[in-house]
ChimeraX commands (.cxc) that place a marker at each C-alpha (Angstrom):
marker #1 position -6.24,-15.71,23.19 radius 0.5
marker #1 position -4.86,-13.96,20.09 radius 0.5
marker #1 position -4.01,-10.29,20.35 radius 0.5
marker #1 position -5.83,-9.81,17.02 radius 0.5
marker #1 position -9.42,-10.46,16.03 radius 0.5
marker #1 position -11.34,-10.44,12.77 radius 0.5
marker #1 position -11.49,-7.00,11.08 radius 0.5
marker #1 position -8.45,-5.63,12.97 radius 0.5
marker #1 position -6.09,-3.59,10.80 radius 0.5
marker #1 position -2.48,-4.67,11.24 radius 0.5
marker #1 position 0.87,-3.49,9.89 radius 0.5
marker #1 position 3.57,-5.89,8.71 radius 0.5
marker #1 position 6.75,-5.51,10.80 radius 0.5
marker #1 position 8.61,-8.61,9.49 radius 0.5
marker #1 position 8.61,-9.71,5.85 radius 0.5
marker #1 position 11.46,-12.25,5.89 radius 0.5
marker #1 position 10.29,-15.77,4.91 radius 0.5
marker #1 position 11.18,-18.61,7.29 radius 0.5
marker #1 position 10.21,-21.59,5.14 radius 0.5
marker #1 position 11.80,-22.20,1.71 radius 0.5
marker #1 position 8.41,-23.04,0.13 radius 0.5
marker #1 position 7.00,-19.60,0.99 radius 0.5
marker #1 position 6.03,-17.71,-2.17 radius 0.5
marker #1 position 3.69,-15.01,-0.83 radius 0.5
marker #1 position 4.68,-12.64,1.96 radius 0.5
marker #1 position 3.12,-9.47,3.37 radius 0.5
marker #1 position 5.14,-6.36,2.49 radius 0.5
marker #1 position 7.00,-4.54,5.24 radius 0.5
marker #1 position 5.10,-1.43,6.38 radius 0.5
marker #1 position 1.89,-2.33,4.50 radius 0.5
marker #1 position -1.41,-2.54,6.35 radius 0.5
marker #1 position -3.77,-5.50,6.10 radius 0.5
marker #1 position -7.15,-6.60,7.46 radius 0.5
marker #1 position -7.28,-9.73,9.65 radius 0.5
marker #1 position -9.95,-12.22,8.56 radius 0.5
marker #1 position -9.17,-15.05,10.98 radius 0.5
marker #1 position -6.72,-16.18,13.65 radius 0.5
marker #1 position -6.01,-19.66,14.98 radius 0.5
marker #1 position -3.68,-21.07,17.57 radius 0.5
marker #1 position -0.67,-22.97,16.26 radius 0.5
marker #1 position 1.61,-24.48,18.89 radius 0.5
marker #1 position 2.46,-21.72,21.37 radius 0.5
marker #1 position 1.67,-18.91,18.90 radius 0.5
marker #1 position -1.03,-17.66,16.55 radius 0.5
marker #1 position -1.54,-17.79,12.80 radius 0.5
marker #1 position -3.21,-14.88,10.99 radius 0.5
marker #1 position -5.19,-14.95,7.73 radius 0.5
marker #1 position -5.45,-11.67,5.82 radius 0.5
marker #1 position -8.18,-10.29,3.56 radius 0.5
marker #1 position -5.76,-8.84,1.00 radius 0.5
marker #1 position -3.34,-11.82,0.62 radius 0.5
marker #1 position -3.62,-15.58,0.29 radius 0.5
marker #1 position -0.69,-17.63,1.62 radius 0.5
marker #1 position 1.19,-20.40,-0.12 radius 0.5
marker #1 position -0.22,-23.72,1.13 radius 0.5
marker #1 position 1.93,-26.23,3.02 radius 0.5
marker #1 position 0.44,-28.76,0.56 radius 0.5
marker #1 position 1.68,-26.71,-2.43 radius 0.5
marker #1 position 0.20,-23.87,-4.49 radius 0.5
marker #1 position -2.21,-21.23,-3.19 radius 0.5
marker #1 position -3.89,-22.18,0.09 radius 0.5
marker #1 position -7.22,-23.93,-0.23 radius 0.5
marker #1 position -7.03,-25.95,2.99 radius 0.5
marker #1 position -7.75,-22.93,5.20 radius 0.5
marker #1 position -5.03,-23.82,7.69 radius 0.5
marker #1 position -2.23,-21.68,6.28 radius 0.5
marker #1 position -1.42,-18.12,7.32 radius 0.5
marker #1 position 1.33,-15.94,8.73 radius 0.5
marker #1 position 2.77,-15.81,12.23 radius 0.5
marker #1 position 0.94,-13.13,14.22 radius 0.5
marker #1 position 4.34,-11.95,15.53 radius 0.5
marker #1 position 4.97,-10.51,12.04 radius 0.5
marker #1 position 2.30,-7.85,12.65 radius 0.5
marker #1 position 1.39,-5.03,15.00 radius 0.5
marker #1 position -2.14,-3.77,15.50 radius 0.5
marker #1 position -2.86,-0.30,14.11 radius 0.5
marker #1 position -4.66,2.22,16.26 radius 0.5
marker #1 position -8.00,3.62,14.99 radius 0.5
marker #1 position -6.40,6.90,13.82 radius 0.5
marker #1 position -3.89,4.92,11.74 radius 0.5
marker #1 position -6.77,2.95,10.19 radius 0.5
marker #1 position -8.36,6.23,9.09 radius 0.5
marker #1 position -5.06,7.34,7.54 radius 0.5
marker #1 position -4.89,4.01,5.68 radius 0.5
marker #1 position -8.29,4.67,4.11 radius 0.5
marker #1 position -7.46,8.28,3.27 radius 0.5
marker #1 position -4.10,7.37,1.70 radius 0.5
marker #1 position -5.67,4.77,-0.61 radius 0.5
marker #1 position -8.66,6.89,-1.61 radius 0.5
marker #1 position -8.88,8.33,-5.11 radius 0.5
marker #1 position -9.82,12.00,-5.48 radius 0.5
marker #1 position -13.29,12.63,-6.88 radius 0.5
marker #1 position -13.14,14.54,-10.18 radius 0.5
marker #1 position -14.88,17.92,-10.03 radius 0.5
marker link #1:1,2 radius 0.2
marker link #1:2,3 radius 0.2
marker link #1:3,4 radius 0.2
marker link #1:4,5 radius 0.2
marker link #1:5,6 radius 0.2
marker link #1:6,7 radius 0.2
marker link #1:7,8 radius 0.2
marker link #1:8,9 radius 0.2
marker link #1:9,10 radius 0.2
marker link #1:10,11 radius 0.2
marker link #1:11,12 radius 0.2
marker link #1:12,13 radius 0.2
marker link #1:13,14 radius 0.2
marker link #1:14,15 radius 0.2
marker link #1:15,16 radius 0.2
marker link #1:16,17 radius 0.2
marker link #1:17,18 radius 0.2
marker link #1:18,19 radius 0.2
marker link #1:19,20 radius 0.2
marker link #1:20,21 radius 0.2
marker link #1:21,22 radius 0.2
marker link #1:22,23 radius 0.2
marker link #1:23,24 radius 0.2
marker link #1:24,25 radius 0.2
marker link #1:25,26 radius 0.2
marker link #1:26,27 radius 0.2
marker link #1:27,28 radius 0.2
marker link #1:28,29 radius 0.2
marker link #1:29,30 radius 0.2
marker link #1:30,31 radius 0.2
marker link #1:31,32 radius 0.2
marker link #1:32,33 radius 0.2
marker link #1:33,34 radius 0.2
marker link #1:34,35 radius 0.2
marker link #1:35,36 radius 0.2
marker link #1:36,37 radius 0.2
marker link #1:37,38 radius 0.2
marker link #1:38,39 radius 0.2
marker link #1:39,40 radius 0.2
marker link #1:40,41 radius 0.2
marker link #1:41,42 radius 0.2
marker link #1:42,43 radius 0.2
marker link #1:43,44 radius 0.2
marker link #1:44,45 radius 0.2
marker link #1:45,46 radius 0.2
marker link #1:46,47 radius 0.2
marker link #1:47,48 radius 0.2
marker link #1:48,49 radius 0.2
marker link #1:49,50 radius 0.2
marker link #1:50,51 radius 0.2
marker link #1:51,52 radius 0.2
marker link #1:52,53 radius 0.2
marker link #1:53,54 radius 0.2
marker link #1:54,55 radius 0.2
marker link #1:55,56 radius 0.2
marker link #1:56,57 radius 0.2
marker link #1:57,58 radius 0.2
marker link #1:58,59 radius 0.2
marker link #1:59,60 radius 0.2
marker link #1:60,61 radius 0.2
marker link #1:61,62 radius 0.2
marker link #1:62,63 radius 0.2
marker link #1:63,64 radius 0.2
marker link #1:64,65 radius 0.2
marker link #1:65,66 radius 0.2
marker link #1:66,67 radius 0.2
marker link #1:67,68 radius 0.2
marker link #1:68,69 radius 0.2
marker link #1:69,70 radius 0.2
marker link #1:70,71 radius 0.2
marker link #1:71,72 radius 0.2
marker link #1:72,73 radius 0.2
marker link #1:73,74 radius 0.2
marker link #1:74,75 radius 0.2
marker link #1:75,76 radius 0.2
marker link #1:76,77 radius 0.2
marker link #1:77,78 radius 0.2
marker link #1:78,79 radius 0.2
marker link #1:79,80 radius 0.2
marker link #1:80,81 radius 0.2
marker link #1:81,82 radius 0.2
marker link #1:82,83 radius 0.2
marker link #1:83,84 radius 0.2
marker link #1:84,85 radius 0.2
marker link #1:85,86 radius 0.2
marker link #1:86,87 radius 0.2
marker link #1:87,88 radius 0.2
marker link #1:88,89 radius 0.2
marker link #1:89,90 radius 0.2
marker link #1:90,91 radius 0.2
marker link #1:91,92 radius 0.2
marker link #1:92,93 radius 0.2
marker link #1:93,94 radius 0.2
view
C-alpha cells in the first residue's frame, strides 16, 4: 500500500530527473496535492493536482499512467498544510 493517498499534501525532496525525456519536474521544497497513486514495480507512482507529467509516449500525459516516483516526496503534517494555505493566500484589501 502507498504511503500517500488522494488529497495528501506532499513536499518535493528530490527534483533531479532520471529519464532524459523528462520535461516537467516538481520543484524542490514546493508542496503539492496528491490526486492518485498506483503501484509500479516495487514502488509507487504519484500524480499531482498542480502538475502534469511528460508522457512516456511523448508530450503532456494523456494516458493517465505517468507520474513521479513517490520516493521524491514526503508527506506534510496537518500544521504544515495550514502554513501552505496561509503562505499562498492574498491579503484582503480593507
